[in-house]
C-alpha positions as CSV (number, residue, x, y, z in Angstrom):
1,M,-1.1,7.8,-15.1
2,Q,2.6,7.3,-15.2
3,T,3.9,3.8,-14.7
4,R,5.5,3.5,-11.3
5,R,8.0,1.0,-12.4
6,I,9.7,0.2,-15.8
7,L,10.6,-3.4,-16.2
8,I,13.2,-4.0,-18.9
9,S,13.8,-7.7,-18.5
10,A,13.9,-10.3,-15.8
11,T,16.4,-12.5,-14.1
12,V,15.5,-14.8,-11.2
13,F,18.0,-15.4,-8.4
14,T,17.0,-18.1,-5.8
15,G,18.5,-18.7,-2.4
16,L,20.5,-16.6,0.0
17,A,23.7,-17.2,-2.1
18,A,22.3,-14.9,-4.7
19,Q,22.0,-11.9,-2.3
20,G,25.7,-11.0,-2.3
21,P,28.0,-11.0,0.7
22,I,26.3,-12.4,3.8
23,T,27.1,-11.7,7.4
24,Q,25.5,-12.8,10.6
25,N,23.7,-9.4,10.9
26,S,22.8,-9.0,7.2
27,P,19.1,-8.3,6.5
28,Q,18.7,-11.6,4.7
29,I,20.0,-13.6,7.7
30,Q,17.6,-11.6,9.9
31,V,14.7,-12.4,7.6
32,Q,15.7,-16.1,7.6
33,R,15.8,-16.2,11.4
34,L,12.4,-14.6,11.8
35,L,10.9,-17.0,9.3
36,E,12.4,-19.9,11.1
37,Q,10.9,-18.7,14.3
38,A,7.5,-18.4,12.6
39,D,7.3,-22.1,11.8
40,G,4.8,-23.9,13.9
41,K,3.6,-20.7,15.8
42,E,0.0,-19.9,16.5
43,P,-1.6,-17.8,13.7
44,A,-1.3,-14.4,15.4
45,E,2.3,-14.9,16.4
46,W,3.1,-16.4,13.0
47,A,1.7,-13.3,11.3
48,K,3.6,-10.9,13.6
49,L,6.9,-12.6,12.8
50,L,6.2,-12.5,9.1
51,M,5.4,-8.8,9.4
52,D,8.7,-8.3,11.2
53,A,10.5,-10.2,8.5
54,D,8.9,-8.1,5.9
55,A,10.2,-4.9,7.5
56,E,13.7,-6.5,7.4
57,A,13.3,-7.6,3.8
58,V,13.0,-3.9,2.7
59,K,16.7,-3.6,3.7
60,M,17.6,-6.2,1.1
61,E,16.8,-3.7,-1.7
62,R,19.8,-2.8,-3.9
63,R,20.9,0.4,-5.6
64,T,22.3,-1.6,-8.5
65,P,20.4,-3.6,-11.0
66,G,20.7,-7.4,-11.5
67,R,22.2,-8.9,-14.6
68,C,19.4,-7.9,-16.8
69,C,17.9,-4.9,-14.9
70,G,14.6,-6.6,-14.3
71,Y,13.5,-8.4,-11.2
72,R,15.3,-10.4,-8.6
73,C,13.7,-13.2,-6.5
74,A,15.1,-14.5,-3.2
75,R,13.9,-17.8,-1.9
76,I,14.1,-17.9,1.9
77,R,12.7,-21.0,3.4
78,Q,9.3,-21.6,1.8
79,Y,8.8,-17.9,0.9
80,T,9.7,-16.0,-2.3
81,L,10.6,-12.3,-2.0
82,T,10.4,-10.2,-5.1
83,F,12.5,-7.1,-5.9
84,L,11.6,-5.1,-9.0
85,W,14.0,-2.7,-10.6
86,S,12.8,0.9,-11.1
87,E,14.5,2.8,-13.8
88,I,12.9,6.0,-12.6
89,G,14.1,5.6,-9.0
90,A,17.3,3.8,-10.0
91,R,16.8,1.3,-7.2
92,E,15.0,-2.0,-6.4
93,I,11.6,-1.9,-4.8
94,Y,10.6,-4.8,-2.6
95,E,7.1,-6.1,-3.3
96,H,6.2,-6.9,0.3
97,D,5.4,-10.5,-0.4
98,L,5.4,-11.4,3.3
99,L,2.8,-8.8,4.1
100,K,0.7,-10.1,1.2
101,T,1.0,-13.6,2.6
102,V,-0.3,-12.4,6.0
103,V,-3.1,-10.5,4.4
104,R,-4.3,-13.5,2.5
105,A,-3.9,-16.0,5.4
106,R,-5.4,-13.8,8.1
107,Q,-8.1,-12.1,6.1
108,G,-10.7,-10.3,8.3
109,T,-8.7,-10.5,11.5
110,E,-7.1,-7.8,13.6
111,I,-3.5,-8.9,12.8
112,G,-4.5,-9.2,9.1
113,A,-5.8,-5.6,9.3
114,Q,-2.5,-4.4,10.7
115,A,-0.7,-6.1,7.8
116,L,-3.1,-4.7,5.2
117,A,-2.7,-1.2,6.7
118,R,1.1,-1.5,6.2
119,L,0.6,-2.8,2.7
120,L,-1.7,0.1,1.7
121,Q,0.9,2.9,1.5
122,P,-0.2,6.4,0.4
123,G,0.9,7.9,-2.8
124,C,2.1,5.1,-5.0
125,G,1.9,2.0,-2.8
126,P,3.1,-1.5,-3.8
127,L,-0.4,-2.4,-5.1
128,A,-0.6,0.7,-7.4
129,N,-0.8,0.1,-11.1
130,E,-1.3,2.2,-14.3
131,W,-4.7,0.8,-15.1
132,V,-6.9,1.5,-12.1
133,P,-6.9,4.8,-10.0
134,Y,-5.2,3.9,-6.8
135,F,-8.0,5.1,-4.6
136,K,-10.4,2.8,-6.4
137,L,-8.1,-0.2,-6.0
138,V,-7.8,0.6,-2.2
139,L,-11.6,0.9,-1.9
140,D,-12.2,-2.4,-3.7
141,I,-10.1,-4.1,-1.0
142,L,-11.5,-2.2,2.0
143,E,-15.1,-2.6,1.0
144,F,-14.7,-6.4,0.9
145,P,-16.9,-7.6,3.8
146,P,-14.1,-9.4,5.8
147,W,-12.1,-6.1,6.0
148,Q,-15.1,-3.9,6.6
149,N,-16.5,-6.1,9.3
150,V,-13.2,-6.1,11.3
151,N,-13.9,-2.5,12.2
152,D,-10.2,-1.5,12.3
153,T,-9.6,2.2,13.0
154,E,-6.6,2.5,10.7
155,L,-8.4,0.8,7.8
156,T,-11.4,3.1,8.5
157,H,-9.1,6.1,8.2
158,I,-7.7,4.9,4.9
159,R,-11.2,4.2,3.6
160,A,-12.2,7.8,4.6
161,E,-9.2,9.3,2.9
162,A,-9.6,7.2,-0.3
163,Y,-13.3,8.3,-0.7
164,E,-12.2,11.8,0.1
165,T,-9.5,11.6,-2.6
166,W,-12.1,10.6,-5.2
167,W,-14.4,13.6,-4.2
168,S,-11.5,16.0,-4.2
169,L,-10.2,15.0,-7.6
170,S,-13.6,15.7,-9.1
171,R,-13.3,19.3,-7.8
172,A,-9.7,19.8,-8.8
173,S,-8.4,22.5,-11.1
174,P,-8.1,21.4,-14.8
175,N,-4.5,22.8,-14.7
176,E,-3.4,20.7,-11.7
177,P,-0.1,19.0,-12.9
178,S,-1.0,15.7,-11.3
179,L,-4.0,15.5,-13.6
180,R,-2.8,17.4,-16.7
181,D,0.5,15.5,-16.9
182,N,-1.5,12.2,-17.0
183,G,-4.0,13.4,-19.6
184,L,-6.8,13.6,-17.1
185,K,-9.3,16.2,-16.0
186,P,-11.7,16.6,-13.0
187,Q,-14.6,15.4,-15.1
188,D,-13.0,12.0,-15.3
189,F,-13.7,11.5,-11.6
190,L,-17.2,12.9,-11.5
191,D,-19.0,9.6,-11.8
192,G,-19.5,8.4,-8.2
193,A,-17.9,11.5,-6.6
194,E,-20.9,12.6,-4.7
195,E,-21.5,9.1,-3.3
196,A,-17.8,9.0,-2.4
197,R,-18.2,12.3,-0.4
198,L,-21.1,10.8,1.5
199,K,-19.1,7.6,2.2
200,A,-16.1,9.6,3.3
201,I,-18.4,11.5,5.7
202,A,-19.7,8.3,7.1
203,A,-16.2,6.9,7.7
204,Y,-15.0,10.1,9.3
205,R,-18.0,10.1,11.6
206,E,-17.0,6.6,12.7
207,L,-13.6,7.9,13.5
208,T,-15.0,10.9,15.4
209,A,-17.2,8.6,17.5
210,K,-14.1,6.7,18.5
211,D,-11.9,9.7,19.1
212,P,-13.7,13.1,19.4
213,S,-10.4,14.8,20.1
214,D,-8.9,14.2,16.6
215,R,-9.0,17.7,15.2
216,Q,-7.7,16.8,11.8
217,V,-10.5,14.3,11.3
218,A,-13.0,16.8,12.5
219,E,-11.7,19.4,10.1
220,H,-12.0,17.1,7.1
221,L,-15.4,16.0,8.2
222,Q,-16.7,19.6,8.4
223,K,-15.3,20.5,5.0
224,L,-16.9,17.5,3.4
225,L,-20.2,18.3,5.1
226,S,-20.0,21.7,3.5
227,S,-19.0,20.2,0.1
228,E,-15.7,22.0,0.2
229,D,-12.7,20.7,-1.7
230,T,-10.3,19.2,0.9
231,H,-7.4,18.8,-1.7
232,Q,-6.9,15.3,-0.5
233,R,-4.4,13.3,-2.6
234,Q,-3.2,10.6,-0.2
235,W,-4.6,7.8,-2.4
236,Y,-3.9,9.1,-5.8
237,C,-0.8,7.8,-7.6
238,F,0.6,10.4,-10.0
239,G,4.3,9.7,-10.0
240,D,7.0,7.3,-8.9
């Protein structure tokens, strides 16, 4: 699997002064304001404000590298925001540190589930790495009892797609570029694939029970019940 980011070297910048020109409406000022508002708030409101601040922090990404083309850290109040330089994308990538803070602090709660769903982005999300297939990493998180017990619809959908991805990869063509280019073959995903299909079916049935009108969910469920390849790749990281 290709490495999503190439880190050449590292330089740490702390404080707002390191962010470049600052105006009253600049993203870093908006982040600071939201984090100030979060101080002393009840857990759910605190979490919501950090999630809002995280969305603003994405706008702090730069298209030019720092002094040493590595990573940049911004310390805003008691929080550290990390920006990694991607040689492939020629831009910084924000590591969603504030979402991670909410996920850790509000584990197994509805607001925590909302933060986790934002953090688990399809394709090559911020948690993806080159050592563990992304769908397995996602499933390791979602099968943790606090997240499974919260019974969140969006997390259930992600879990269904991640298991489906596992099954589908085991049925892929050996010539599929996303496998071939990474030195992989369908057989590499066979171990556990049938169990993954059954777990995807169970998750999709949960979703169908909540919303029988969702035609896309019903379609994926029927194909899985028939052991058809759904060509699902939402939770497989094979590029930048």
